[in-house]
All heavy atoms as an XYZ file, in Angstrom:
792
protein
N      56.501     53.471    112.182
C      55.557     53.483    111.088
C      56.271     53.546    109.753
O      56.119     54.481    109.009
C      54.630     54.685    111.213
C      53.673     54.568    112.297
S      52.395     55.816    112.087
C      51.547     55.528    113.587
N      57.042     52.554    109.459
C      57.780     52.569    108.212
C      57.077     51.817    107.098
O      57.178     52.183    105.951
C      59.180     52.001    108.423
C      59.995     52.873    109.348
O      59.785     54.077    109.383
N      60.898     52.292    110.091
N      56.371     50.748    107.411
C      55.674     49.987    106.382
C      54.377     50.688    106.015
O      53.739     51.308    106.860
C      55.397     48.575    106.889
N      53.963     50.596    104.741
C      52.753     51.293    104.305
C      51.507     50.903    105.078
O      50.622     51.715    105.282
C      52.627     50.900    102.834
C      53.972     50.439    102.417
C      54.639     49.924    103.643
N      51.415     49.655    105.526
C      50.214     49.199    106.220
C      50.204     49.558    107.703
O      49.206     49.374    108.374
C      50.045     47.693    106.053
C      49.740     47.306    104.615
O      49.136     48.147    103.903
O      50.095     46.195    104.203
N      51.303     50.054    108.230
C      51.385     50.354    109.660
C      50.364     51.388    110.101
O      49.868     51.335    111.204
C      52.785     50.849    110.037
C      53.799     49.727    110.075
O      53.391     48.549    110.011
O      54.996     50.031    110.161
N      50.043     52.357    109.264
C      49.139     53.416    109.670
C      47.680     53.081    109.425
O      46.797     53.816    109.820
C      49.517     54.741    109.019
C      49.325     54.818    107.535
C      48.130     55.276    107.004
C      50.340     54.449    106.665
C      47.953     55.360    105.642
C      50.160     54.530    105.309
C      48.966     54.979    104.802
O      48.797     55.056    103.451
N      47.393     51.974    108.805
C      46.001     51.605    108.535
C      45.222     51.382    109.823
O      44.026     51.592    109.864
C      45.932     50.397    107.623
C      46.525     50.684    106.260
C      46.000     49.731    105.227
N      46.701     49.862    103.971
C      46.472     50.813    103.086
N      45.587     51.737    103.308
N      47.161     50.865    101.962
N      45.874     50.982    110.884
C      45.208     50.764    112.148
C      44.876     52.053    112.887
O      44.239     52.022    113.934
N      45.280     53.188    112.361
C      45.047     54.459    113.029
C      43.627     54.968    112.846
O      43.213     55.892    113.504
C      46.039     55.515    112.524
C      47.499     55.263    112.880
C      48.385     56.294    112.201
C      47.696     55.277    114.378
N      42.875     54.404    111.930
C      41.509     54.857    111.706
C      41.387     55.712    110.467
O      42.335     55.894    109.701
N      40.200     56.274    110.291
C      39.910     57.044    109.084
C      40.663     58.365    109.045
O      41.102     58.813    107.998
C      38.413     57.296    109.025
C      37.992     58.107    107.835
C      36.496     58.262    107.774
N      36.134     59.168    106.697
C      34.916     59.603    106.477
N      33.936     59.197    107.256
N      34.666     60.421    105.492
N      40.795     59.025    110.200
C      41.434     60.337    110.253
C      42.764     60.256    110.985
O      42.897     59.578    111.988
C      40.516     61.351    110.941
C      39.287     61.647    110.145
C      38.085     61.031    110.446
C      39.323     62.534    109.082
C      36.947     61.288    109.702
C      38.196     62.804    108.331
C      36.998     62.175    108.644
N      43.735     60.982    110.469
C      45.075     61.017    111.051
C      45.348     62.395    111.622
O      44.939     63.405    111.045
C      46.118     60.717    109.975
C      45.946     59.431    109.169
C      46.918     59.405    107.998
C      46.140     58.223    110.051
N      46.052     62.440    112.723
C      46.500     63.724    113.253
C      47.629     64.231    112.358
O      48.197     63.481    111.552
C      47.033     63.584    114.686
O      48.197     62.751    114.647
C      45.987     62.981    115.627
N      47.972     65.489    112.518
C      49.093     66.015    111.739
C      50.398     65.335    112.147
O      51.285     65.143    111.316
C      49.199     67.534    111.887
C      48.044     68.348    111.316
C      48.384     69.837    111.332
C      47.641     67.899    109.932
N      50.501     64.943    113.405
C      51.694     64.231    113.866
C      51.799     62.862    113.190
O      52.887     62.457    112.758
C      51.672     64.078    115.381
N      50.670     62.139    113.081
C      50.663     60.854    112.375
C      51.034     61.056    110.913
O      51.815     60.299    110.339
C      49.285     60.189    112.453
C      48.922     59.725    113.850
O      49.841     59.459    114.649
O      47.709     59.639    114.136
N      50.467     62.087    110.311
C      50.733     62.394    108.905
C      52.205     62.718    108.702
O      52.828     62.246    107.746
C      49.848     63.568    108.441
O      48.477     63.233    108.669
C      50.056     63.871    106.982
N      52.778     63.502    109.605
C      54.199     63.844    109.521
C      55.061     62.592    109.617
O      56.037     62.442    108.878
C      54.565     64.835    110.627
N      54.677     61.680    110.498
C      55.420     60.437    110.666
C      55.378     59.603    109.388
O      56.397     59.104    108.922
C      54.845     59.649    111.843
C      55.711     58.475    112.239
O      56.944     58.570    112.113
O      55.152     57.452    112.672
N      54.213     59.497    108.786
C      54.050     58.712    107.561
C      54.851     59.310    106.416
O      55.489     58.590    105.647
C      52.556     58.599    107.193
C      51.838     57.735    108.235
C      52.373     58.039    105.791
C      50.327     57.840    108.191
N      54.833     60.631    106.291
C      55.536     61.307    105.202
C      57.016     61.564    105.504
O      57.736     62.078    104.648
C      54.849     62.641    104.875
C      53.438     62.546    104.317
C      52.839     63.946    104.159
C      53.420     61.791    102.997
N      57.454     61.234    106.712
C      58.831     61.489    107.145
C      59.162     62.975    107.039
O      60.209     63.381    106.529
C      59.826     60.637    106.364
N      58.220     63.796    107.508
C      58.385     65.243    107.554
C      58.257     65.703    108.990
O      57.856     64.944    109.869
C      57.311     65.936    106.705
C      57.321     65.660    105.206
C      56.093     66.274    104.560
C      58.586     66.198    104.579
N      58.558     66.969    109.232
C      58.332     67.532    110.556
C      56.870     67.961    110.662
O      56.180     68.145    109.646
C      59.228     68.752    110.808
O      58.836     69.803    109.918
C      60.704     68.417    110.633
N      56.422     68.144    111.872
C      55.066     68.620    112.106
C      54.873     70.000    111.481
O      53.832     70.302    110.908
C      54.777     68.664    113.607
C      53.373     69.023    114.037
C      52.332     68.108    113.394
C      53.259     68.970    115.551
N      55.895     70.835    111.543
C      55.832     72.173    110.942
C      55.655     72.088    109.427
O      54.858     72.833    108.855
C      57.113     72.964    111.277
O      57.247     73.030    112.700
C      57.074     74.354    110.698
N      56.365     71.179    108.788
C      56.245     71.027    107.335
C      54.846     70.554    106.929
O      54.271     71.055    105.962
C      57.302     70.051    106.817
C      58.716     70.595    106.907
C      59.785     69.556    106.659
O      59.605     68.370    107.041
O      60.825     69.925    106.069
N      54.298     69.617    107.688
C      52.947     69.132    107.393
C      51.930     70.241    107.638
O      50.998     70.427    106.849
C      52.612     67.871    108.209
C      51.142     67.495    108.077
C      53.483     66.706    107.759
N      52.099     70.995    108.706
C      51.200     72.117    108.983
C      51.211     73.114    107.838
O      50.165     73.634    107.443
C      51.599     72.824    110.284
O      51.408     71.975    111.381
N      52.381     73.367    107.291
C      52.498     74.289    106.157
C      51.754     73.743    104.937
O      51.073     74.490    104.233
C      53.974     74.536    105.823
C      54.208     75.544    104.736
C      53.786     76.957    105.116
O      53.717     77.282    106.312
O      53.519     77.741    104.191
N      51.878     72.433    104.673
C      51.149     71.820    103.560
C      49.640     71.976    103.735
O      48.918     72.247    102.778
C      51.493     70.334    103.443
C      52.900     69.972    102.989
C      53.118     68.466    103.083
C      53.149     70.461    101.578
N      49.176     71.828    104.971
C      47.746     71.971    105.261
C      47.317     73.426    105.107
O      46.310     73.727    104.460
C      47.426     71.434    106.674
C      46.024     71.835    107.106
C      47.579     69.914    106.707
N      48.063     74.336    105.672
C      47.672     75.750    105.657
C      47.734     76.374    104.266
O      47.003     77.318    103.985
C      48.496     76.549    106.667
C      48.165     76.195    108.078
N      46.968     76.510    108.666
C      48.868     75.516    109.016
C      46.944     76.049    109.901
N      48.085     75.438    110.135
N      48.592     75.834    103.393
C      48.638     76.338    102.018
C      47.590     75.671    101.137
O      47.387     76.102    100.006
C      50.028     76.124    101.384
O      50.304     74.722    101.346
C      51.105     76.884    102.135
N      46.968     74.616    101.645
C      45.941     73.917    100.875
C      46.486     72.810    100.000
O      45.728     72.151     99.296
N      47.787     72.594    100.006
C      48.359     71.525     99.188
C      47.909     70.152     99.684
O      47.650     69.253     98.887
C      49.884     71.600     99.190
C      50.507     70.578     98.261
C      52.015     70.713     98.141
O      52.575     71.768     98.478
O      52.624     69.740     97.692
N      47.794     70.000    100.991
C      47.303     68.756    101.589
C      45.964     69.063    102.257
O      45.927     69.748    103.280
C      48.305     68.219    102.618
C      47.902     66.945    103.354
C      47.711     65.788    102.364
C      48.961     66.587    104.387
N      44.874     68.583    101.684
C      43.561     68.866    102.274
C      43.424     68.256    103.668
O      43.862     67.135    103.917
C      42.579     68.201    101.303
C      43.329     68.071    100.022
C      44.764     67.858    100.423
N      42.832     69.024    104.567
C      42.600     68.573    105.934
C      41.347     69.263    106.459
O      40.869     70.226    105.872
C      43.803     68.901    106.816
N      40.847     68.743    107.562
C      39.685     69.369    108.192
C      40.058     69.823    109.590
O      40.912     69.229    110.241
C      38.471     68.418    108.245
C      38.806     67.146    109.027
C      37.987     68.080    106.845
C      37.601     66.274    109.324
N      39.412     70.883    110.022
C      39.616     71.382    111.380
C      38.451     70.882    112.214
O      37.294     71.015    111.825
C      39.662     72.901    111.386
C      40.016     73.472    112.748
C      40.072     74.949    112.700
N      38.731     75.454    112.349
C      38.471     76.709    112.076
N      39.417     77.597    112.064
N      37.251     77.090    111.792
N      38.751     70.297    113.351
C      37.694     69.793    114.221
C      37.756     70.499    115.566
O      38.763     71.086    115.925
C      37.796     68.262    114.415
C      39.138     67.883    115.065
C      37.628     67.539    113.096
C      39.213     66.455    115.496
N      36.666     70.438    116.275
C      36.609     71.049    117.599
C      36.175     72.493    117.528
O      35.953     73.049    116.456
N      36.043     73.097    118.680
C      35.586     74.490    118.743
C      36.625     75.447    118.177
O      37.804     75.121    118.076
C      35.391     74.730    120.242
C      36.306     73.755    120.904
C      36.351     72.552    120.001
N      36.153     76.628    117.807
C      37.083     77.649    117.333
C      38.078     77.955    118.439
O      37.720     78.058    119.602
C      36.333     78.926    116.961
O      35.501     78.681    115.858
N      39.305     78.071    118.051
C      40.382     78.318    119.019
C      41.479     79.083    118.301
O      41.487     79.162    117.080
C      40.915     76.984    119.550
N      42.407     79.636    119.066
C      43.557     80.276    118.420
C      44.242     79.284    117.477
O      44.207     78.083    117.703
C      44.472     80.646    119.582
C      43.568     80.740    120.760
C      42.471     79.732    120.519
N      44.846     79.792    116.424
C      45.450     78.964    115.376
C      46.327     77.848    115.937
O      46.258     76.716    115.495
C      46.269     79.851    114.434
C      46.840     79.145    113.241
C      45.797     78.714    112.215
O      44.726     79.317    112.156
O      46.079     77.762    111.472
N      47.127     78.140    116.925
C      48.048     77.130    117.435
C      47.348     76.031    118.220
O      47.940     75.008    118.508
C      49.130     77.786    118.287
C      48.645     78.347    119.595
C      49.780     79.070    120.329
N      49.443     79.421    121.671
C      48.578     80.347    122.032
N      47.922     81.025    121.116
N      48.342     80.609    123.300
N      46.080     76.237    118.570
C      45.367     75.247    119.366
C      44.320     74.487    118.559
O      43.608     73.673    119.104
C      44.705     75.936    120.561
C      45.711     76.589    121.494
S      44.926     77.432    122.859
C      44.282     76.041    123.753
N      44.227     74.746    117.272
C      43.244     74.057    116.461
C      43.668     72.610    116.225
O      44.851     72.302    116.153
C      43.054     74.773    115.122
C      42.424     76.133    115.294
C      42.346     76.888    113.987
O      42.936     76.491    112.999
N      41.626     77.980    113.988
N      42.671     71.763    116.120
C      42.920     70.351    115.865
C      42.614     70.050    114.405
O      41.483     70.192    113.961
C      42.051     69.479    116.771
C      42.330     69.689    118.215
N      43.427     69.146    118.841
C      41.664     70.393    119.160
C      43.422     69.505    120.114
N      42.370     70.271    120.329
N      43.623     69.627    113.678
C      43.475     69.308    112.263
C      43.563     67.812    112.080
O      44.300     67.128    112.786
C      44.576     69.980    111.453
C      44.444     71.460    111.357
C      44.983     72.387    112.214
C      43.709     72.189    110.381
N      44.632     73.645    111.813
C      43.844     73.552    110.686
C      42.954     71.828    109.280
C      43.259     74.546    109.934
C      42.371     72.818    108.520
C      42.518     74.159    108.845
N      42.806     67.298    111.094
C      42.849     65.887    110.772
C      42.938     65.729    109.251
O      42.328     66.476    108.501
C      41.600     65.137    111.270
C      41.443     65.126    112.786
C      42.543     64.308    113.451
N      42.354     64.238    114.889
C      42.896     65.068    115.764
N      43.639     66.086    115.337
N      42.704     64.913    117.052
N      43.709     64.740    108.838
C      43.847     64.407    107.424
C      43.204     63.034    107.241
O      43.550     62.080    107.940
C      45.332     64.358    107.003
C      45.477     63.930    105.551
C      45.996     65.703    107.244
N      42.281     62.954    106.303
C      41.648     61.669    106.042
C      42.669     60.738    105.377
O      43.423     61.149    104.505
C      40.421     61.865    105.149
C      39.535     60.658    105.107
C      38.196     60.933    104.451
O      37.971     62.047    103.950
O      37.377     60.014    104.440
N      42.687     59.504    105.833
C      43.679     58.538    105.354
C      43.648     58.396    103.831
O      44.691     58.411    103.182
C      43.463     57.184    106.014
C      44.523     56.179    105.664
C      44.469     54.917    106.509
N      43.145     54.513    106.917
C      42.347     53.684    106.218
N      42.748     53.192    105.079
N      41.153     53.361    106.676
N      42.447     58.299    103.245
C      42.365     58.143    101.787
C      42.840     59.402    101.064
O      43.385     59.325     99.962
C      40.944     57.741    101.311
C      40.585     56.360    101.831
C      39.920     58.754    101.701
N      42.662     60.556    101.681
C      43.164     61.811    101.094
C      44.694     61.802    101.107
O      45.324     62.197    100.123
C      42.600     63.035    101.841
C      43.282     64.317    101.403
C      41.095     63.124    101.644
N      45.275     61.335    102.190
C      46.736     61.243    102.265
C      47.268     60.269    101.224
O      48.263     60.546    100.552
C      47.188     60.831    103.668
C      48.694     60.689    103.862
C      49.416     61.994    103.566
C      49.006     60.199    105.265
N      46.589     59.133    101.067
C      47.021     58.165    100.059
C      46.941     58.771     98.655
O      47.844     58.574     97.836
C      46.176     56.894    100.154
C      46.461     56.095    101.413
C      45.461     54.982    101.669
O      44.484     54.848    100.898
O      45.657     54.245    102.643
N      45.888     59.523     98.375
C      45.750     60.191     97.072
C      46.841     61.232     96.878
O      47.389     61.390     95.781
C      44.383     60.861     96.954
O      43.373     59.895     96.939
N      47.160     61.967     97.949
C      48.219     62.969     97.895
C      49.552     62.307     97.544
O      50.303     62.795     96.689
C      48.311     63.693     99.245
C      49.455     64.660     99.347
C      49.372     65.934     98.793
C      50.632     64.311    100.016
C      50.428     66.827     98.883
C      51.690     65.205    100.120
C      51.580     66.456     99.556
O      52.625     67.331     99.643
N      49.841     61.183     98.182
C      51.087     60.463     97.920
C      51.117     59.969     96.474
O      52.119     60.122     95.775
C      51.265     59.299     98.918
C      51.496     59.851    100.330
C      52.419     58.386     98.500
C      51.407     58.817    101.433
N      50.014     59.399     95.999
C      49.938     58.934     94.613
C      50.146     60.091     93.637
O      50.843     59.939     92.623
C      48.591     58.266     94.344
C      48.445     56.916     95.002
C      47.054     56.332     94.827
O      46.318     56.767     93.908
O      46.709     55.439     95.607
N      49.559     61.242     93.932
C      49.717     62.413     93.069
C      51.175     62.864     93.028
O      51.682     63.288     91.981
C      48.812     63.547     93.534
N      51.855     62.796     94.166
C      53.274     63.177     94.207
C      54.126     62.211     93.392
O      55.077     62.619     92.718
C      53.776     63.253     95.656
C      53.258     64.455     96.399
C      53.735     65.695     95.693
C      53.336     66.958     96.379
N      53.812     68.141     95.655
N      53.790     60.904     93.443
C      54.499     59.938     92.606
C      54.281     60.245     91.131
O      55.206     60.206     90.329
C      54.035     58.504     92.902
C      54.770     57.836     94.031
C      54.099     57.419     95.174
C      56.145     57.600     93.964
C      54.760     56.794     96.211
C      56.819     56.973     95.001
C      56.121     56.574     96.121
O      56.785     55.965     97.138
N      53.043     60.557     90.758
C      52.734     60.878     89.366
C      53.466     62.149     88.932
O      54.001     62.226     87.825
C      51.225     61.035     89.178
C      50.801     61.376     87.775
C      51.140     60.321     86.730
O      51.430     59.165     87.087
O      51.117     60.660     85.534
N      53.502     63.141     89.799
C      54.224     64.380     89.503
C      55.705     64.112     89.271
O      56.304     64.622     88.319
C      54.035     65.354     90.671
C      54.683     66.692     90.507
C      54.474     67.572     91.735
O      53.317     67.715     92.179
O      55.471     68.107     92.235
N      56.291     63.263     90.125
C      57.709     62.920     89.979
C      57.945     62.127     88.696
O      58.945     62.339     87.996
C      58.181     62.119     91.190
N      57.019     61.225     88.362
C      57.153     60.431     87.139
C      57.119     61.334     85.910
O      57.950     61.211     85.011
C      56.027     59.398     87.063
C      56.138     58.442     85.881
C      54.899     57.569     85.735
N      53.760     58.324     85.270
C      53.530     58.646     83.986
N      54.395     58.299     83.061
N      52.456     59.333     83.640
N      56.171     62.258     85.890
C      56.054     63.161     84.740
C      57.276     64.075     84.608
O      57.754     64.329     83.508
C      54.783     63.993     84.843
C      53.550     63.188     84.581
C      52.307     64.014     84.782
N      51.138     63.188     84.629
C      50.127     63.495     83.829
N      50.139     64.607     83.129
N      49.098     62.691     83.750
N      57.759     64.571     85.734
C      58.948     65.419     85.705
C      60.148     64.638     85.176
O      60.923     65.149     84.363
C      59.243     65.979     87.095
C      60.464     66.882     87.208
C      60.314     68.114     86.320
C      60.680     67.294     88.650
N      60.276     63.392     85.608
C      61.370     62.551     85.149
C      61.280     62.317     83.638
O      62.286     62.405     82.922
C      61.348     61.213     85.883
O      62.332     60.352     85.373
N      60.087     62.038     83.145
C      59.905     61.837     81.706
C      60.234     63.110     80.931
O      60.844     63.066     79.864
C      58.474     61.387     81.406
C      58.130     59.970     81.816
C      56.642     59.711     81.617
C      58.969     58.950     81.058
N      59.815     64.247     81.487
C      60.101     65.519     80.828
C      61.607     65.758     80.745
O      62.135     66.146     79.706
C      59.419     66.662     81.566
C      59.826     68.018     81.082
C      60.690     68.876     81.678
C      59.413     68.656     79.869
N      60.836     70.016     80.927
C      60.060     69.904     79.797
C      58.560     68.292     78.833
C      59.882     70.781     78.750
C      58.382     69.188     77.787
C      59.035     70.405     77.757
N      62.296     65.500     81.852
C      63.741     65.707     81.877
C      64.468     64.731     80.965
O      65.492     65.066     80.374
C      64.260     65.600     83.306
C      63.824     66.765     84.171
C      64.136     66.582     85.636
O      64.530     65.464     86.049
O      63.975     67.554     86.389
N      63.946     63.511     80.830
C      64.560     62.517     79.962
C      64.324     62.821     78.484
O      65.089     62.389     77.631
C      64.012     61.125     80.267
C      64.465     60.570     81.581
C      63.786     59.251     81.905
O      63.169     58.627     81.046
N      63.885     58.828     83.154
N      63.270     63.535     78.195
C      62.926     63.772     76.797
C      63.984     64.596     76.080
O      64.131     64.498     74.874
C      61.570     64.465     76.690
O      61.658     65.807     77.143
N      64.718     65.428     76.806
C      65.794     66.234     76.245
C      65.329     66.978     74.989
O      66.003     67.002     73.962
C      66.999     65.351     75.938
C      68.263     66.159     75.714
O      68.385     67.244     76.317
O      69.130     65.712     74.947
N      64.138     67.530     75.122
C      63.570     68.325     74.032
C      63.348     67.505     72.761
O      63.450     68.010     71.657
C      64.434     69.554     73.735
C      64.681     70.396     74.949
C      65.890     70.354     75.604
C      63.670     71.205     75.459
C      66.109     71.122     76.738
C      63.881     71.965     76.588
C      65.103     71.923     77.227
O      65.314     72.668     78.340
N      63.032     66.238     72.907
C      62.853     65.352     71.758
C      61.710     65.792     70.848
O      61.728     65.510     69.660
C      62.611     63.928     72.233
N      60.709     66.487     71.387
C      59.543     66.843     70.592
C      59.558     68.285     70.090
O      58.530     68.789     69.670
C      58.271     66.588     71.410
C      58.078     65.114     71.649
O      58.386     64.305     70.796
N      57.572     64.770     72.815
N      60.679     68.935     70.090
C      60.737     70.312     69.617
C      60.321     70.431     68.154
O      59.633     71.375     67.799
C      62.117     70.941     69.897
C      62.206     71.232     71.378
C      62.331     72.192     69.067
C      63.427     71.941     71.836
N      60.674     69.488     67.257
C      60.174     69.621     65.879
C      58.652     69.685     65.818
O      58.095     70.387     64.983
C      60.718     68.371     65.182
C      61.963     68.056     65.930
C      61.633     68.406     67.366
N      57.963     68.991     66.689
C      56.508     69.065     66.719
C      56.040     70.474     67.055
O      55.048     70.952     66.524
C      55.940     68.088     67.751
C      56.113     66.638     67.385
C      55.589     65.717     68.467
O      54.858     66.191     69.360
O      55.903     64.528     68.423
N      56.764     71.141     67.910
C      56.387     72.481     68.325
C      56.712     73.525     67.256
O      56.159     74.610     67.258
C      57.086     72.850     69.640
C      56.757     71.964     70.833
C      57.625     72.358     72.021
C      55.289     72.058     71.192
N      57.626     73.200     66.354
C      58.021     74.172     65.324
C      57.385     73.868     63.973
O      57.918     74.250     62.935
C      59.543     74.192     65.190
O      60.000     72.933     64.736
N      56.266     73.157     63.988
C      55.581     72.863     62.737
C      56.214     71.740     61.952
O      56.036     71.639     60.745
N      56.966     70.891     62.577
C      57.552     69.739     61.904
C      58.919     69.984     61.308
O      59.518     69.084     60.738
N      59.434     71.188     61.410
C      60.767     71.458     60.858
C      61.762     71.627     61.994
O      61.440     72.131     63.057
C      60.766     72.743     60.004
O      60.372     73.824     60.820
C      59.830     72.615     58.829
N      62.944     71.178     61.744
C      64.006     71.343     62.728
C      64.656     72.691     62.468
O      65.099     72.986     61.357
C      65.043     70.215     62.627
C      64.363     68.871     62.929
C      66.220     70.469     63.554
C      65.260     67.675     62.752
N      64.690     73.501     63.468
C      65.273     74.835     63.356
C      66.684     74.794     63.919
O      66.892     74.460     65.064
C      64.411     75.875     64.122
C      62.988     75.862     63.592
C      65.040     77.247     64.044
C      62.024     76.674     64.427
N      67.633     75.109     63.049
C      69.018     75.097     63.480
C      69.567     76.529     63.449
O      69.227     77.302     62.570
C      69.861     74.218     62.570
C      69.391     72.769     62.544
C      70.378     71.916     61.759
N      69.841     70.612     61.439
C      69.775     69.601     62.296
N      70.194     69.736     63.503
N      69.297     68.445     61.897
N      70.423     76.848     64.410
C      71.019     78.190     64.376
C      71.940     78.328     63.171
O      72.508     77.352     62.693
C      71.804     78.260     65.694
C      71.953     76.864     66.157
C      70.861     76.055     65.528
N      72.089     79.551     62.649
C      72.978     79.760     61.490
C      74.419     79.381     61.846
O      74.875     79.617     62.957
C      72.881     81.251     61.205
C      71.864     81.818     62.127
C      71.476     80.771     63.101
N      75.094     78.808     60.865
C      76.472     78.365     61.098
C      77.452     79.497     60.937
O      77.322     80.486     60.371
C      76.842     77.255     60.121
């Protein structure tokens, strides 16, 4: 499942194993994302002990999650590239220099 379209045939809902494969993560890492709420998922089936619960991630939710991560990385990159370029804006338009 390396190409983006490979998982489209899996249907509307993905198992955590499918999700891990798509994200190139371990099942444990994906489970952690779900349990912390970072990656929205639904629990299906009867109530069961935590290790036996069946979780599903909706395909469009996963795609949105991936897009959000790209946007987060883009913004972080822009911030790091700015090298404090807008500090004069934060100081009322004056450049503050340390005493010589």
